[in-house]
C-alpha positions as CSV (number, residue, x, y, z in Angstrom):
1,M,15.6,-80.0,2.8
2,I,12.9,-80.8,5.0
3,L,9.9,-80.2,3.0
4,I,7.1,-81.2,5.4
5,S,6.9,-80.5,9.1
6,P,7.2,-83.6,11.4
7,T,3.8,-85.2,12.3
8,P,3.2,-87.9,14.9
9,N,1.6,-90.1,12.4
10,I,3.8,-89.8,9.2
11,K,7.6,-90.5,9.0
12,E,9.6,-87.5,8.6
13,F,9.9,-86.8,4.9
14,T,13.4,-85.5,4.2
15,T,15.4,-84.8,1.0
16,A,19.1,-83.8,0.6
17,M,19.4,-80.1,0.4
18,N,19.7,-79.2,-3.3
19,D,19.0,-76.2,-5.6
20,I,16.3,-78.0,-7.6
21,N,14.0,-78.4,-4.6
22,T,14.8,-75.1,-3.0
23,V,13.9,-73.3,-6.3
24,L,10.8,-75.5,-6.7
25,A,9.4,-74.6,-3.2
26,A,10.1,-70.9,-3.9
27,L,8.4,-71.2,-7.3
28,L,5.3,-73.1,-5.8
29,C,5.0,-71.2,-2.6
30,T,6.1,-67.5,-3.5
31,K,5.7,-67.6,-7.2
32,L,9.3,-66.7,-7.7
33,G,9.9,-66.5,-11.4
34,A,6.4,-66.8,-12.3
35,D,3.7,-64.1,-13.2
36,K,1.6,-62.4,-10.6
37,E,-1.5,-63.8,-12.0
38,H,-0.8,-67.4,-10.9
39,K,-2.0,-68.7,-7.7
40,A,0.5,-69.6,-5.2
41,V,0.5,-72.9,-3.3
42,S,-0.1,-72.3,0.4
43,P,2.2,-73.5,3.0
44,A,-0.6,-75.9,4.2
45,N,-1.2,-77.3,0.7
46,W,2.5,-77.8,0.1
47,H,2.9,-79.9,3.2
48,K,-0.3,-81.7,2.0
49,L,1.1,-82.2,-1.3
50,M,4.5,-83.5,0.1
51,R,2.6,-86.0,2.3
52,S,0.7,-87.2,-0.7
53,L,3.8,-87.7,-2.7
54,Y,5.6,-89.6,0.1
55,R,2.5,-92.0,0.5
56,K,2.8,-92.7,-3.2
57,G,6.5,-93.5,-2.7
58,I,7.9,-90.4,-4.4
59,E,10.6,-89.1,-2.2
60,N,11.9,-86.1,-4.3
61,P,9.6,-83.2,-4.8
62,S,11.4,-82.4,-8.1
63,A,9.2,-85.2,-9.6
64,L,6.5,-82.6,-9.9
65,L,8.5,-81.0,-12.6
66,H,7.7,-84.1,-14.9
67,M,4.2,-84.5,-13.9
68,D,1.0,-83.5,-15.8
69,E,-2.5,-82.8,-14.2
70,A,-3.5,-86.3,-15.0
71,M,-0.6,-87.9,-13.2
72,L,-1.2,-85.6,-10.3
73,K,-4.8,-86.4,-10.0
74,N,-4.1,-90.1,-9.6
75,I,-2.3,-89.3,-6.2
76,D,-4.7,-89.6,-3.3
77,G,-5.1,-86.2,-1.3
78,I,-4.6,-83.9,-4.1
79,D,-7.6,-81.9,-5.6
80,G,-7.9,-80.7,-9.1
81,R,-7.4,-77.0,-8.1
82,L,-4.1,-77.7,-6.5
83,C,-3.2,-80.0,-9.5
84,K,-3.8,-77.0,-11.9
85,S,-1.8,-74.6,-9.8
86,V,1.3,-76.9,-9.4
87,V,1.4,-77.9,-13.1
88,S,1.0,-74.3,-14.4
89,L,3.6,-73.0,-11.9
90,C,6.3,-75.8,-12.8
91,K,6.3,-74.4,-16.4
92,S,8.0,-71.3,-15.0
93,Y,10.9,-73.3,-13.3
94,D,13.7,-72.1,-15.4
95,N,12.7,-68.4,-14.9
96,A,12.5,-69.3,-11.0
97,A,16.1,-70.8,-11.2
98,A,17.4,-67.7,-13.0
99,S,15.7,-65.4,-10.3
100,M,17.2,-67.5,-7.5
101,E,20.6,-67.1,-9.2
102,K,20.1,-63.2,-9.2
103,L,18.9,-63.3,-5.5
104,N,21.9,-65.2,-4.4
105,A,24.3,-62.7,-6.5
106,D,22.6,-59.9,-4.5
107,G,23.2,-61.6,-1.0
108,I,19.6,-62.9,-0.6
109,Y,19.4,-66.6,0.1
110,A,16.6,-69.2,0.6
111,I,16.6,-71.4,3.6
112,G,14.5,-74.6,3.9
113,M,13.0,-76.3,7.2
114,D,16.1,-78.5,7.6
115,S,18.5,-75.7,7.7
116,E,20.1,-75.0,11.0
117,Y,19.1,-71.4,10.5
118,Y,15.5,-72.0,10.1
119,P,13.8,-70.8,13.1
120,E,13.0,-74.1,15.0
121,R,10.1,-72.5,17.0
122,I,8.1,-71.7,13.8
123,V,8.5,-75.3,12.7
124,K,7.0,-76.5,16.2
125,A,4.4,-73.9,16.5
126,R,3.2,-73.9,13.0
127,E,3.6,-77.8,12.4
128,K,1.1,-77.9,9.6
129,D,1.7,-74.6,7.7
130,A,5.1,-73.4,8.3
131,P,6.7,-71.6,5.2
132,P,8.7,-74.3,3.3
133,I,11.3,-71.4,2.9
134,F,12.3,-68.1,4.2
135,Y,14.5,-65.5,2.2
136,I,17.1,-64.1,4.3
137,Y,19.6,-61.2,4.0
138,G,22.4,-60.4,6.5
139,N,23.8,-62.5,9.5
140,K,22.1,-65.7,9.5
141,E,23.8,-66.8,12.7
142,L,21.4,-64.4,14.6
143,L,18.6,-66.9,13.9
144,K,20.2,-69.5,16.1
145,G,20.3,-67.1,19.1
146,R,17.8,-65.9,21.9
147,M,15.5,-63.3,21.0
148,I,13.2,-60.8,22.4
149,S,10.5,-58.9,20.7
150,V,9.6,-55.1,21.0
151,T,6.6,-53.8,18.9
152,G,4.1,-51.1,19.3
153,A,2.4,-48.1,18.0
154,R,3.5,-46.3,14.9
155,N,2.8,-42.8,16.5
156,P,3.7,-43.4,20.1
157,Q,3.3,-41.1,23.0
158,S,6.7,-39.9,24.6
159,E,6.3,-42.2,27.5
160,S,6.1,-45.2,25.0
161,E,9.0,-44.0,23.1
162,N,11.1,-44.0,26.1
163,F,10.0,-47.4,27.0
164,A,10.8,-48.8,23.6
165,R,14.2,-47.2,23.8
166,R,15.1,-48.6,27.3
167,C,13.8,-52.2,25.9
168,G,16.1,-52.1,23.1
169,I,19.0,-51.1,25.2
170,A,18.4,-53.7,27.8
171,I,17.9,-56.4,25.3
172,A,21.4,-55.6,23.7
173,D,23.0,-55.3,27.1
174,N,21.7,-58.6,28.2
175,N,23.1,-60.4,24.9
176,Y,19.7,-61.1,23.5
177,T,18.8,-60.3,19.7
178,L,16.0,-57.9,19.4
179,V,13.3,-59.1,16.9
180,S,10.6,-56.9,15.3
181,G,8.9,-56.1,12.1
182,G,10.9,-52.9,11.5
183,A,7.9,-50.6,11.4
184,I,8.0,-47.1,12.2
185,G,7.4,-45.9,15.5
186,C,8.2,-48.4,18.7
187,D,9.7,-51.1,16.4
188,T,12.2,-48.7,14.7
189,I,13.0,-46.8,18.1
190,A,13.8,-50.1,20.0
191,Q,15.9,-51.4,17.0
192,N,17.8,-48.1,16.8
193,A,18.6,-48.2,20.4
194,A,19.6,-51.9,20.4
195,S,21.9,-51.2,17.3
196,G,23.2,-48.1,18.8
197,C,24.7,-49.7,21.7
198,G,26.2,-52.5,19.6
199,G,23.3,-55.0,19.8
200,S,21.7,-57.1,17.0
201,C,18.5,-57.4,15.4
202,V,16.2,-59.9,13.5
203,I,13.6,-58.0,11.4
204,F,10.6,-59.7,9.7
205,P,9.6,-56.9,7.2
206,A,6.1,-56.9,5.8
207,A,7.5,-55.5,2.5
208,P,9.5,-57.6,0.0
209,M,13.2,-58.0,0.4
210,Y,14.2,-55.5,-2.4
211,M,11.9,-52.8,-1.1
212,T,13.4,-53.2,2.3
213,L,16.9,-53.2,1.3
214,K,16.2,-49.6,0.1
215,N,16.6,-48.7,3.7
216,Q,20.3,-47.8,4.0
217,K,20.7,-48.2,7.5
218,F,19.1,-51.9,7.2
219,R,21.7,-52.6,4.5
220,H,24.5,-51.2,6.6
221,L,23.6,-53.4,9.8
222,C,23.1,-56.5,7.7
223,Q,26.4,-56.1,5.9
224,S,28.3,-55.3,9.2
225,G,26.7,-58.6,10.8
226,R,24.3,-57.1,13.2
227,M,21.0,-57.6,11.4
228,C,19.2,-60.3,9.5
229,L,16.2,-59.7,7.5
230,V,13.8,-62.8,7.2
231,S,10.8,-62.9,4.9
232,D,8.4,-65.6,3.3
233,V,7.5,-63.1,0.5
234,N,8.6,-63.1,-2.9
235,P,11.5,-60.7,-2.9
236,Y,10.1,-59.0,-6.3
237,F,6.6,-58.6,-5.3
238,D,4.6,-55.7,-3.6
239,Y,3.5,-55.2,0.0
240,S,0.6,-57.4,1.2
241,K,-1.7,-57.0,4.1
242,A,-1.6,-61.0,4.5
243,A,2.3,-60.7,4.8
244,V,1.7,-58.3,7.8
245,L,-0.4,-60.6,9.7
246,R,2.0,-63.6,9.1
247,R,5.0,-61.7,10.1
248,N,3.5,-60.7,13.4
249,K,2.9,-64.2,14.2
250,Y,6.7,-65.3,13.3
251,I,7.9,-62.4,15.5
252,Y,6.0,-63.5,18.7
253,I,6.8,-67.3,17.9
254,C,10.5,-66.7,17.7
255,S,10.6,-64.4,21.1
256,D,11.7,-65.7,24.5
257,A,9.6,-62.7,25.6
258,S,7.8,-59.8,24.0
259,F,7.2,-56.1,24.9
260,V,4.3,-54.2,23.5
261,C,4.8,-50.3,23.7
262,E,1.3,-48.7,23.7
């Protein structure tokens, strides 16, 4: 999997897609299998960490599983706090691997930046802090298609409701995929309109995946191939305000065009 984004000055650092590195990225950046008390490694620090390893001649991130703080501190560009977080989290690797197996059994998968399904626009737009992985559920082929976003008020006026509905229908009729955050109000109105006439949807929910999958309609659309849920949040953890802000950025980055209803 591509574990850092391409930069003009550094050779692209690529490793073969394998379960160890996927689990490691999920563990360090989303605390998969770790206690909530741990501090996750931010995407920006993940890319910084990968570049530092590469300059040291370490081409496989799984080497981190065998390093202590002293070894990491000897690598230029890695500060003490990052060393401490990485070493502490790596102790939970076995738990993370078991958690990933459960996710896969439930139909939730992690995609890395080299995956053909990872949104290329996010890699280009957020070169230095693109999430190393996304969790997905549903039809991943939709992530390769053209998307138009519809977002708006949670309590829209009737005119805005009608506009959101017309947008959803037009997006489906023109063979685009509707992308939104799945929030109540304009997001849901447009989504229902698009799916109601046979269209498809990509949803970046603010809530963790397991919480989102309590929505029976979402589950049905995903299982029927007409929806894909995408999240950079640990599927087991709770709602976070920061996740809302990030997902808004992903929605607009992935869109060929955007409609904001009220």
